Steps between C-alpha positions, in 0.01 A plus 500: 500500500332739744623504859314598816816678614814593311819623668732677257879543533546309824842409638452143618857413596828676568629494142337836434303350210132590483207283400126531453271280710159395374251376762176316428258327741732561791801332335814627333430409139789665314839653576663651193684800361215698351130435554289774337359738760152466352508128587424580863153583628698671776864597443761602757809674367777376728763722338787266583400457863551171680218244487526189716278229642320611816646453845418181690488559876535147633479551877249734662258503794175657390317396817748709702554793263415852622431387859761724660363636827636708783697221667858480380656154456869440444537121494342220299347344813347832608355551153346151493337557841366841402353370173325214680348756738385713206349214301313334785323811634242476215246234420546296184293716266654821630846354448413393147373847407802664661743289297322564171497876552869521591617246241317677219671828593838324501426329168422835337833630627687195367337519157574870473866413561505239222417170672282278283516178706544453874497223756364568845523297817194491725503405866276225632466570872296337774262797504475573127458154340475538119346847492826650374527238225140570400563875491801471272325255269216748456750778431691275259183458294403868518842616378571223249504745207746733675746275686545126549495408869642167617412389854716297736420390854685605814349295783584586860617200703573663836225339704585130540452174312120484524461848352766424241293206382197728475703738288591217262129413476435859389782475249360174367159665454661797321692267268191293419309813410772654281552795733881490487749529215795403721528325834725670751592567859787583731582168668842621620329714766374195690662227708358222280616667178610173338156347543319812378719520190440131421123539542494808276687315226267200529193721463652690206575174322148372575344801327778561246565850631836678486651617829604840637672493841635762738840351587749570780421871534749531782844624598585164657740260317233236438397408145376150575148574379635639172705186451202281587289680241764437233510130592119466496478684168721236342324217684158602365620599153401861563800662333411851379173504695624616841570859606699595811466854631748683723765232585685772693659246740724398211707810575572374851645160408858421403610500136520123473140457619377779276670353193358154572138607545509743206610208284206300636272789406642495147442127461147530641434798269366701793374851430651744749327826588700770675309775683768766553287790619326301772803296603720810520245639743448189717824304491829564678339696783706334772826537306772732616718650230540373236124459458394249236297619204236239585439372148577153372807418286376660178827490307578141600161377381544682169849363451376146574228530236210495749188690397476796738252788504433803716155604623320763708398298806316719752356841418434753777412258776649393835763289320622795292359850552603622154477371144309577182460166323731647237721235341727755330567656839561155652731417211724800557520417871589138415774621267649718773489244780643230270764746372386436142479835325698466177296504180525121469410455867194722464379292207528193726313678780222599260451135403470421871179706499361375169622182329626321811184532713288412197692171494439451872127558451497255209365763259516331161355790296727770642766691312585714201423265216237421241218301656569626851242683708533873444591606854736789434645819645615803299765697690605859458861386440675308225687228690466273801795666675350845452157381613640368828751777564257784422193325644327558169138599468292209382310685228274208411417176680331247273315189618370243252542753221312784669639811667421473873713790629659818365758715674660830408767709669515874454802697616594862459855616562555873505878523449 
């Protein structure tokens, strides 16, 4: 058999054993000990380097990315206000073009760093309607051969019941017209959070869409919305189809409450997404020493068997002035803040940026196996632990069986 792409001598797990990977029509067609080099139309000699499935960045904000201006914001509320000011100073078409330009630049950065699938939230504000959703759908189509983009809604509900109803009308239109892959929001930010959460679930069920919520991104000991989401997930039979990002308030509650709601999350098969880099920056700002790390209970979720991932969140905007959309970088930070840096721990962390978020995004053709989509990364290291610890160069990024990014690192040491 002739393959479109053949990868020779690839380390595909931490046993140190190498395999050859034959790729045809965008799929992994063969994994075996010795495929003849001439069987590949194009052949990459991995030389024992690590080859894994691509990163899945499951929580990003491509409508906000690269919007950092001169005004400095240091709280979540300040950042929300500043972004609303930024987004509403343009007319709809200007806003749409602005998003596409910035999001494409961020997508190139993410792909270069090894991300092959990502999920982005998009705000639906009073002044922007669905222009942001339209922009990201156009970009999704333009970049379909380079990265898979999943879109989830983040409607703003700050302006009263009448405007909230209008926002749900926009959401209904977007759902009818297949403009969303997930239905989301941040109900916890609003006084009528229970109602907003119920209405979001009802709409998701109506259109058979999975859900992706921002949940209890706060330092206050209040996880009622998180618990409500777990209950509604079971009520509607949505186990495995609901993602909860942040959940930082879980660190502020007592151990008994935390244990109880984590067990609910396990039963509901919720997908938890921790955003360490952004939450380290925004959370715990009113704490005196000791200052909380600001992340959710990563270890406790893992120990309970709850699917938990890490993701990039905001990139160089008013919510977080730094960030590169680099999941290997985010992974090392997650390992440090969770105090998980043994070899075994690092293997778990790596799965939190690959296998675990793929499960949350319901990616059925993801993984290192025959028949799976050939979304792969070739690292300039031989193990997961080395890749994370050394922040390995991603020599090749492969999407649907085609090389979409190459990276090299040249160093010269004179002693």
